[in-house]
PyMOL commands that place a pseudoatom at each C-alpha (Angstrom):
pseudoatom trace, name=CA, resn=MET, resi=1, chain=A, elem=C, hetatm=0, pos=[-56.821, -95.054, 33.992]
pseudoatom trace, name=CA, resn=GLU, resi=2, chain=A, elem=C, hetatm=0, pos=[-54.115, -93.371, 32.247]
pseudoatom trace, name=CA, resn=GLU, resi=3, chain=A, elem=C, hetatm=0, pos=[-50.936, -95.329, 31.851]
pseudoatom trace, name=CA, resn=SER, resi=4, chain=A, elem=C, hetatm=0, pos=[-49.082, -93.070, 34.048]
pseudoatom trace, name=CA, resn=GLU, resi=5, chain=A, elem=C, hetatm=0, pos=[-51.190, -94.314, 36.749]
pseudoatom trace, name=CA, resn=ASP, resi=6, chain=A, elem=C, hetatm=0, pos=[-50.270, -97.597, 36.241]
pseudoatom trace, name=CA, resn=LEU, resi=7, chain=A, elem=C, hetatm=0, pos=[-46.231, -97.732, 36.430]
pseudoatom trace, name=CA, resn=PRO, resi=8, chain=A, elem=C, hetatm=0, pos=[-44.393, -100.867, 36.346]
pseudoatom trace, name=CA, resn=LYS, resi=9, chain=A, elem=C, hetatm=0, pos=[-44.394, -102.369, 39.993]
pseudoatom trace, name=CA, resn=ASP, resi=10, chain=A, elem=C, hetatm=0, pos=[-42.390, -105.343, 41.341]
pseudoatom trace, name=CA, resn=PHE, resi=11, chain=A, elem=C, hetatm=0, pos=[-43.858, -107.300, 44.110]
pseudoatom trace, name=CA, resn=ILE, resi=12, chain=A, elem=C, hetatm=0, pos=[-41.642, -109.347, 46.028]
pseudoatom trace, name=CA, resn=LYS, resi=13, chain=A, elem=C, hetatm=0, pos=[-42.058, -111.300, 49.085]
pseudoatom trace, name=CA, resn=LEU, resi=14, chain=A, elem=C, hetatm=0, pos=[-40.637, -114.035, 50.951]
pseudoatom trace, name=CA, resn=LYS, resi=15, chain=A, elem=C, hetatm=0, pos=[-43.016, -115.424, 53.771]
pseudoatom trace, name=CA, resn=SER, resi=16, chain=A, elem=C, hetatm=0, pos=[-43.731, -118.620, 55.918]
pseudoatom trace, name=CA, resn=GLU, resi=17, chain=A, elem=C, hetatm=0, pos=[-47.552, -118.310, 55.213]
pseudoatom trace, name=CA, resn=LYS, resi=18, chain=A, elem=C, hetatm=0, pos=[-49.076, -120.388, 52.504]
pseudoatom trace, name=CA, resn=LEU, resi=19, chain=A, elem=C, hetatm=0, pos=[-48.909, -118.589, 49.092]
pseudoatom trace, name=CA, resn=SER, resi=20, chain=A, elem=C, hetatm=0, pos=[-51.801, -117.777, 46.870]
pseudoatom trace, name=CA, resn=VAL, resi=21, chain=A, elem=C, hetatm=0, pos=[-52.162, -118.117, 43.016]
pseudoatom trace, name=CA, resn=ASP, resi=22, chain=A, elem=C, hetatm=0, pos=[-54.715, -115.626, 43.121]
pseudoatom trace, name=CA, resn=GLU, resi=23, chain=A, elem=C, hetatm=0, pos=[-53.489, -112.922, 45.302]
pseudoatom trace, name=CA, resn=VAL, resi=24, chain=A, elem=C, hetatm=0, pos=[-49.890, -113.217, 42.929]
pseudoatom trace, name=CA, resn=SER, resi=25, chain=A, elem=C, hetatm=0, pos=[-51.655, -113.051, 39.840]
pseudoatom trace, name=CA, resn=GLU, resi=26, chain=A, elem=C, hetatm=0, pos=[-54.048, -110.106, 41.079]
pseudoatom trace, name=CA, resn=LEU, resi=27, chain=A, elem=C, hetatm=0, pos=[-50.739, -108.198, 41.662]
pseudoatom trace, name=CA, resn=VAL, resi=28, chain=A, elem=C, hetatm=0, pos=[-49.721, -108.003, 37.830]
pseudoatom trace, name=CA, resn=VAL, resi=29, chain=A, elem=C, hetatm=0, pos=[-53.047, -107.403, 36.262]
pseudoatom trace, name=CA, resn=SER, resi=30, chain=A, elem=C, hetatm=0, pos=[-53.192, -104.484, 34.074]
pseudoatom trace, name=CA, resn=PRO, resi=31, chain=A, elem=C, hetatm=0, pos=[-55.764, -103.121, 31.727]
pseudoatom trace, name=CA, resn=TYR, resi=32, chain=A, elem=C, hetatm=0, pos=[-52.852, -102.308, 29.240]
pseudoatom trace, name=CA, resn=CYS, resi=33, chain=A, elem=C, hetatm=0, pos=[-51.413, -105.864, 29.496]
pseudoatom trace, name=CA, resn=GLY, resi=34, chain=A, elem=C, hetatm=0, pos=[-53.325, -108.901, 27.549]
pseudoatom trace, name=CA, resn=ALA, resi=35, chain=A, elem=C, hetatm=0, pos=[-51.124, -111.546, 29.269]
pseudoatom trace, name=CA, resn=VAL, resi=36, chain=A, elem=C, hetatm=0, pos=[-50.616, -112.724, 32.684]
pseudoatom trace, name=CA, resn=SER, resi=37, chain=A, elem=C, hetatm=0, pos=[-47.965, -115.667, 32.714]
pseudoatom trace, name=CA, resn=LEU, resi=38, chain=A, elem=C, hetatm=0, pos=[-47.484, -117.681, 35.932]
pseudoatom trace, name=CA, resn=PHE, resi=39, chain=A, elem=C, hetatm=0, pos=[-45.133, -120.105, 37.152]
pseudoatom trace, name=CA, resn=ILE, resi=40, chain=A, elem=C, hetatm=0, pos=[-46.032, -122.211, 40.308]
pseudoatom trace, name=CA, resn=GLY, resi=41, chain=A, elem=C, hetatm=0, pos=[-43.389, -124.490, 41.866]
pseudoatom trace, name=CA, resn=THR, resi=42, chain=A, elem=C, hetatm=0, pos=[-44.880, -127.021, 44.032]
pseudoatom trace, name=CA, resn=THR, resi=43, chain=A, elem=C, hetatm=0, pos=[-43.624, -129.808, 46.256]
pseudoatom trace, name=CA, resn=ARG, resi=44, chain=A, elem=C, hetatm=0, pos=[-44.048, -133.239, 45.048]
pseudoatom trace, name=CA, resn=ASN, resi=45, chain=A, elem=C, hetatm=0, pos=[-44.040, -136.505, 47.056]
pseudoatom trace, name=CA, resn=ASN, resi=46, chain=A, elem=C, hetatm=0, pos=[-40.899, -138.227, 45.740]
pseudoatom trace, name=CA, resn=PHE, resi=47, chain=A, elem=C, hetatm=0, pos=[-37.301, -137.699, 44.681]
pseudoatom trace, name=CA, resn=GLU, resi=48, chain=A, elem=C, hetatm=0, pos=[-35.221, -140.301, 42.941]
pseudoatom trace, name=CA, resn=GLY, resi=49, chain=A, elem=C, hetatm=0, pos=[-37.194, -143.101, 44.424]
pseudoatom trace, name=CA, resn=LYS, resi=50, chain=A, elem=C, hetatm=0, pos=[-37.530, -141.871, 47.751]
pseudoatom trace, name=CA, resn=LYS, resi=51, chain=A, elem=C, hetatm=0, pos=[-40.624, -140.776, 49.270]
pseudoatom trace, name=CA, resn=VAL, resi=52, chain=A, elem=C, hetatm=0, pos=[-40.863, -136.726, 50.248]
pseudoatom trace, name=CA, resn=ILE, resi=53, chain=A, elem=C, hetatm=0, pos=[-42.490, -135.870, 53.116]
pseudoatom trace, name=CA, resn=HIS, resi=54, chain=A, elem=C, hetatm=0, pos=[-42.319, -132.021, 52.830]
pseudoatom trace, name=CA, resn=LEU, resi=55, chain=A, elem=C, hetatm=0, pos=[-39.868, -129.346, 51.858]
pseudoatom trace, name=CA, resn=GLU, resi=56, chain=A, elem=C, hetatm=0, pos=[-38.251, -127.001, 54.093]
pseudoatom trace, name=CA, resn=TYR, resi=57, chain=A, elem=C, hetatm=0, pos=[-36.574, -123.564, 52.841]
pseudoatom trace, name=CA, resn=GLU, resi=58, chain=A, elem=C, hetatm=0, pos=[-34.205, -121.068, 54.482]
pseudoatom trace, name=CA, resn=ALA, resi=59, chain=A, elem=C, hetatm=0, pos=[-33.163, -117.824, 53.141]
pseudoatom trace, name=CA, resn=TYR, resi=60, chain=A, elem=C, hetatm=0, pos=[-30.565, -114.946, 53.717]
pseudoatom trace, name=CA, resn=THR, resi=61, chain=A, elem=C, hetatm=0, pos=[-33.875, -112.792, 53.099]
pseudoatom trace, name=CA, resn=SER, resi=62, chain=A, elem=C, hetatm=0, pos=[-32.490, -109.134, 52.587]
pseudoatom trace, name=CA, resn=MET, resi=63, chain=A, elem=C, hetatm=0, pos=[-29.712, -110.725, 50.167]
pseudoatom trace, name=CA, resn=ALA, resi=64, chain=A, elem=C, hetatm=0, pos=[-32.567, -112.697, 48.484]
pseudoatom trace, name=CA, resn=GLU, resi=65, chain=A, elem=C, hetatm=0, pos=[-34.869, -109.951, 48.235]
pseudoatom trace, name=CA, resn=THR, resi=66, chain=A, elem=C, hetatm=0, pos=[-31.903, -107.645, 46.724]
pseudoatom trace, name=CA, resn=GLU, resi=67, chain=A, elem=C, hetatm=0, pos=[-31.101, -110.497, 44.039]
pseudoatom trace, name=CA, resn=ILE, resi=68, chain=A, elem=C, hetatm=0, pos=[-34.761, -110.865, 43.054]
pseudoatom trace, name=CA, resn=LYS, resi=69, chain=A, elem=C, hetatm=0, pos=[-34.872, -107.117, 42.766]
pseudoatom trace, name=CA, resn=LYS, resi=70, chain=A, elem=C, hetatm=0, pos=[-31.808, -107.296, 40.379]
pseudoatom trace, name=CA, resn=ILE, resi=71, chain=A, elem=C, hetatm=0, pos=[-33.575, -110.149, 38.297]
pseudoatom trace, name=CA, resn=CYS, resi=72, chain=A, elem=C, hetatm=0, pos=[-36.501, -107.728, 38.024]
pseudoatom trace, name=CA, resn=ARG, resi=73, chain=A, elem=C, hetatm=0, pos=[-34.577, -105.073, 36.504]
pseudoatom trace, name=CA, resn=ASP, resi=74, chain=A, elem=C, hetatm=0, pos=[-32.761, -107.500, 34.078]
pseudoatom trace, name=CA, resn=VAL, resi=75, chain=A, elem=C, hetatm=0, pos=[-36.105, -108.823, 32.941]
pseudoatom trace, name=CA, resn=ARG, resi=76, chain=A, elem=C, hetatm=0, pos=[-37.130, -104.774, 32.162]
pseudoatom trace, name=CA, resn=GLN, resi=77, chain=A, elem=C, hetatm=0, pos=[-34.193, -104.573, 30.052]
pseudoatom trace, name=CA, resn=LYS, resi=78, chain=A, elem=C, hetatm=0, pos=[-34.726, -107.823, 28.173]
pseudoatom trace, name=CA, resn=TRP, resi=79, chain=A, elem=C, hetatm=0, pos=[-38.497, -107.426, 27.727]
pseudoatom trace, name=CA, resn=PRO, resi=80, chain=A, elem=C, hetatm=0, pos=[-39.148, -103.242, 28.024]
pseudoatom trace, name=CA, resn=SER, resi=81, chain=A, elem=C, hetatm=0, pos=[-43.067, -103.958, 27.587]
pseudoatom trace, name=CA, resn=VAL, resi=82, chain=A, elem=C, hetatm=0, pos=[-43.478, -106.288, 30.762]
pseudoatom trace, name=CA, resn=LYS, resi=83, chain=A, elem=C, hetatm=0, pos=[-45.730, -103.947, 33.109]
pseudoatom trace, name=CA, resn=HIS, resi=84, chain=A, elem=C, hetatm=0, pos=[-46.004, -105.931, 36.244]
pseudoatom trace, name=CA, resn=ILE, resi=85, chain=A, elem=C, hetatm=0, pos=[-43.619, -108.854, 38.162]
pseudoatom trace, name=CA, resn=ALA, resi=86, chain=A, elem=C, hetatm=0, pos=[-44.451, -110.584, 41.416]
pseudoatom trace, name=CA, resn=VAL, resi=87, chain=A, elem=C, hetatm=0, pos=[-42.423, -113.202, 43.094]
pseudoatom trace, name=CA, resn=HIS, resi=88, chain=A, elem=C, hetatm=0, pos=[-43.505, -114.638, 46.028]
pseudoatom trace, name=CA, resn=HIS, resi=89, chain=A, elem=C, hetatm=0, pos=[-41.207, -117.307, 47.750]
pseudoatom trace, name=CA, resn=ARG, resi=90, chain=A, elem=C, hetatm=0, pos=[-42.448, -119.104, 50.602]
pseudoatom trace, name=CA, resn=LEU, resi=91, chain=A, elem=C, hetatm=0, pos=[-39.950, -120.053, 53.800]
pseudoatom trace, name=CA, resn=GLY, resi=92, chain=A, elem=C, hetatm=0, pos=[-40.147, -122.672, 56.473]
pseudoatom trace, name=CA, resn=VAL, resi=93, chain=A, elem=C, hetatm=0, pos=[-41.863, -126.171, 55.933]
pseudoatom trace, name=CA, resn=VAL, resi=94, chain=A, elem=C, hetatm=0, pos=[-43.736, -126.524, 52.520]
pseudoatom trace, name=CA, resn=PRO, resi=95, chain=A, elem=C, hetatm=0, pos=[-46.150, -129.604, 52.324]
pseudoatom trace, name=CA, resn=ILE, resi=96, chain=A, elem=C, hetatm=0, pos=[-46.713, -131.736, 49.537]
pseudoatom trace, name=CA, resn=THR, resi=97, chain=A, elem=C, hetatm=0, pos=[-48.678, -130.197, 46.733]
pseudoatom trace, name=CA, resn=GLU, resi=98, chain=A, elem=C, hetatm=0, pos=[-48.310, -126.565, 48.277]
pseudoatom trace, name=CA, resn=ALA, resi=99, chain=A, elem=C, hetatm=0, pos=[-46.344, -123.657, 46.662]
pseudoatom trace, name=CA, resn=SER, resi=100, chain=A, elem=C, hetatm=0, pos=[-42.831, -123.157, 47.291]
pseudoatom trace, name=CA, resn=ILE, resi=101, chain=A, elem=C, hetatm=0, pos=[-42.771, -120.271, 44.562]
pseudoatom trace, name=CA, resn=ILE, resi=102, chain=A, elem=C, hetatm=0, pos=[-45.018, -118.138, 42.341]
pseudoatom trace, name=CA, resn=ILE, resi=103, chain=A, elem=C, hetatm=0, pos=[-43.862, -115.935, 39.625]
pseudoatom trace, name=CA, resn=ALA, resi=104, chain=A, elem=C, hetatm=0, pos=[-46.284, -113.671, 37.826]
pseudoatom trace, name=CA, resn=VAL, resi=105, chain=A, elem=C, hetatm=0, pos=[-45.365, -111.612, 34.821]
pseudoatom trace, name=CA, resn=SER, resi=106, chain=A, elem=C, hetatm=0, pos=[-47.954, -109.067, 32.896]
pseudoatom trace, name=CA, resn=SER, resi=107, chain=A, elem=C, hetatm=0, pos=[-47.067, -107.843, 29.343]
pseudoatom trace, name=CA, resn=PRO, resi=108, chain=A, elem=C, hetatm=0, pos=[-49.159, -106.618, 26.584]
pseudoatom trace, name=CA, resn=HIS, resi=109, chain=A, elem=C, hetatm=0, pos=[-48.426, -110.161, 24.459]
pseudoatom trace, name=CA, resn=ARG, resi=110, chain=A, elem=C, hetatm=0, pos=[-47.815, -113.175, 25.896]
pseudoatom trace, name=CA, resn=ALA, resi=111, chain=A, elem=C, hetatm=0, pos=[-44.463, -113.736, 24.515]
pseudoatom trace, name=CA, resn=GLU, resi=112, chain=A, elem=C, hetatm=0, pos=[-42.666, -111.235, 26.742]
pseudoatom trace, name=CA, resn=SER, resi=113, chain=A, elem=C, hetatm=0, pos=[-44.718, -112.602, 29.833]
pseudoatom trace, name=CA, resn=LEU, resi=114, chain=A, elem=C, hetatm=0, pos=[-43.620, -116.428, 29.024]
pseudoatom trace, name=CA, resn=GLU, resi=115, chain=A, elem=C, hetatm=0, pos=[-40.256, -115.679, 28.086]
pseudoatom trace, name=CA, resn=ALA, resi=116, chain=A, elem=C, hetatm=0, pos=[-39.682, -113.269, 31.338]
pseudoatom trace, name=CA, resn=VAL, resi=117, chain=A, elem=C, hetatm=0, pos=[-41.356, -115.949, 33.823]
pseudoatom trace, name=CA, resn=MET, resi=118, chain=A, elem=C, hetatm=0, pos=[-38.930, -118.549, 32.578]
pseudoatom trace, name=CA, resn=TYR, resi=119, chain=A, elem=C, hetatm=0, pos=[-35.863, -116.089, 32.840]
pseudoatom trace, name=CA, resn=CYS, resi=120, chain=A, elem=C, hetatm=0, pos=[-37.101, -115.268, 36.643]
pseudoatom trace, name=CA, resn=ILE, resi=121, chain=A, elem=C, hetatm=0, pos=[-37.249, -119.034, 37.699]
pseudoatom trace, name=CA, resn=ASN, resi=122, chain=A, elem=C, hetatm=0, pos=[-34.157, -119.842, 36.299]
pseudoatom trace, name=CA, resn=THR, resi=123, chain=A, elem=C, hetatm=0, pos=[-32.224, -116.946, 37.401]
pseudoatom trace, name=CA, resn=LEU, resi=124, chain=A, elem=C, hetatm=0, pos=[-33.649, -117.367, 41.029]
pseudoatom trace, name=CA, resn=LYS, resi=125, chain=A, elem=C, hetatm=0, pos=[-32.432, -120.901, 41.069]
pseudoatom trace, name=CA, resn=ALA, resi=126, chain=A, elem=C, hetatm=0, pos=[-29.098, -119.973, 40.053]
pseudoatom trace, name=CA, resn=SER, resi=127, chain=A, elem=C, hetatm=0, pos=[-28.464, -116.713, 42.121]
pseudoatom trace, name=CA, resn=VAL, resi=128, chain=A, elem=C, hetatm=0, pos=[-30.825, -116.401, 44.989]
pseudoatom trace, name=CA, resn=PRO, resi=129, chain=A, elem=C, hetatm=0, pos=[-29.648, -117.273, 48.496]
pseudoatom trace, name=CA, resn=ILE, resi=130, chain=A, elem=C, hetatm=0, pos=[-32.384, -119.661, 49.309]
pseudoatom trace, name=CA, resn=TRP, resi=131, chain=A, elem=C, hetatm=0, pos=[-31.655, -122.926, 50.456]
pseudoatom trace, name=CA, resn=LYS, resi=132, chain=A, elem=C, hetatm=0, pos=[-33.874, -125.922, 50.176]
pseudoatom trace, name=CA, resn=LYS, resi=133, chain=A, elem=C, hetatm=0, pos=[-34.035, -129.397, 52.583]
pseudoatom trace, name=CA, resn=GLU, resi=134, chain=A, elem=C, hetatm=0, pos=[-36.010, -132.176, 51.105]
pseudoatom trace, name=CA, resn=ILE, resi=135, chain=A, elem=C, hetatm=0, pos=[-37.443, -134.449, 54.499]
pseudoatom trace, name=CA, resn=TYR, resi=136, chain=A, elem=C, hetatm=0, pos=[-37.554, -138.026, 53.432]
pseudoatom trace, name=CA, resn=GLU, resi=137, chain=A, elem=C, hetatm=0, pos=[-38.930, -140.994, 55.843]
pseudoatom trace, name=CA, resn=ASP, resi=138, chain=A, elem=C, hetatm=0, pos=[-36.234, -141.619, 57.434]
pseudoatom trace, name=CA, resn=GLU, resi=139, chain=A, elem=C, hetatm=0, pos=[-33.526, -139.072, 56.450]
pseudoatom trace, name=CA, resn=TYR, resi=140, chain=A, elem=C, hetatm=0, pos=[-32.892, -135.462, 54.919]
pseudoatom trace, name=CA, resn=SER, resi=141, chain=A, elem=C, hetatm=0, pos=[-30.850, -133.862, 52.392]
pseudoatom trace, name=CA, resn=TRP, resi=142, chain=A, elem=C, hetatm=0, pos=[-29.983, -130.190, 51.416]
pseudoatom trace, name=CA, resn=LYS, resi=143, chain=A, elem=C, hetatm=0, pos=[-30.573, -129.958, 47.829]
pseudoatom trace, name=CA, resn=GLU, resi=144, chain=A, elem=C, hetatm=0, pos=[-28.148, -128.071, 45.517]
pseudoatom trace, name=CA, resn=ASN, resi=145, chain=A, elem=C, hetatm=0, pos=[-29.999, -126.419, 42.724]
pseudoatom trace, name=CA, resn=LYS, resi=146, chain=A, elem=C, hetatm=0, pos=[-27.801, -127.345, 39.371]
pseudoatom trace, name=CA, resn=GLU, resi=147, chain=A, elem=C, hetatm=0, pos=[-28.176, -123.998, 38.124]
pseudoatom trace, name=CA, resn=CYS, resi=148, chain=A, elem=C, hetatm=0, pos=[-26.525, -122.201, 41.086]
pseudoatom trace, name=CA, resn=PHE, resi=149, chain=A, elem=C, hetatm=0, pos=[-23.482, -120.595, 40.252]
pseudoatom trace, name=CA, resn=TRP, resi=150, chain=A, elem=C, hetatm=0, pos=[-21.560, -120.760, 43.716]
pseudoatom trace, name=CA, resn=ALA, resi=151, chain=A, elem=C, hetatm=0, pos=[-22.428, -124.350, 43.905]
pseudoatom trace, name=CA, resn=ASN, resi=152, chain=A, elem=C, hetatm=0, pos=[-20.836, -125.129, 40.517]
pseudoatom trace, name=CA, resn=SER, resi=153, chain=A, elem=C, hetatm=0, pos=[-17.735, -122.795, 41.000]
pseudoatom trace, name=CA, resn=GLU, resi=154, chain=A, elem=C, hetatm=0, pos=[-15.603, -125.381, 43.131]
pseudoatom trace, name=CA, resn=LYS, resi=155, chain=A, elem=C, hetatm=0, pos=[-16.160, -128.451, 41.085]
for i in range(1, 155): cmd.bond("trace and resi %d" % i, "trace and resi %d" % (i + 1))
show_as sticks, trace
zoom trace
């Protein structure tokens, strides 16, 4: 395979079905890359002493996809050797231990893919219109990402 046949691609998906680590990581594999880095954000069973039953995510889908595409463009400017980027985010109910988000990045060497994955998750939490509701045993709470620029602008 010539490198021109393996052009850099972005795989962005917001969906209500269970996310697959295998599916997402396979999207970014390239014979030109020696590194695939992953971030998997999962639902934990507690928050500040409260028992979490599950999470629920809502999104302004078209805007969220546009913002994630911008993040991918930024990654390619900061780390030009990055080959493929996949960002899959689950919407709706996400049970305990299941993935809410999976980010995968491939690059020739590990440093770029690891840095790019961290940049992706941090920037996504700060700028993408996806909202999380934590459901506890006897109450619920919409969670604000402390990284989120619009949440902090009024304080």
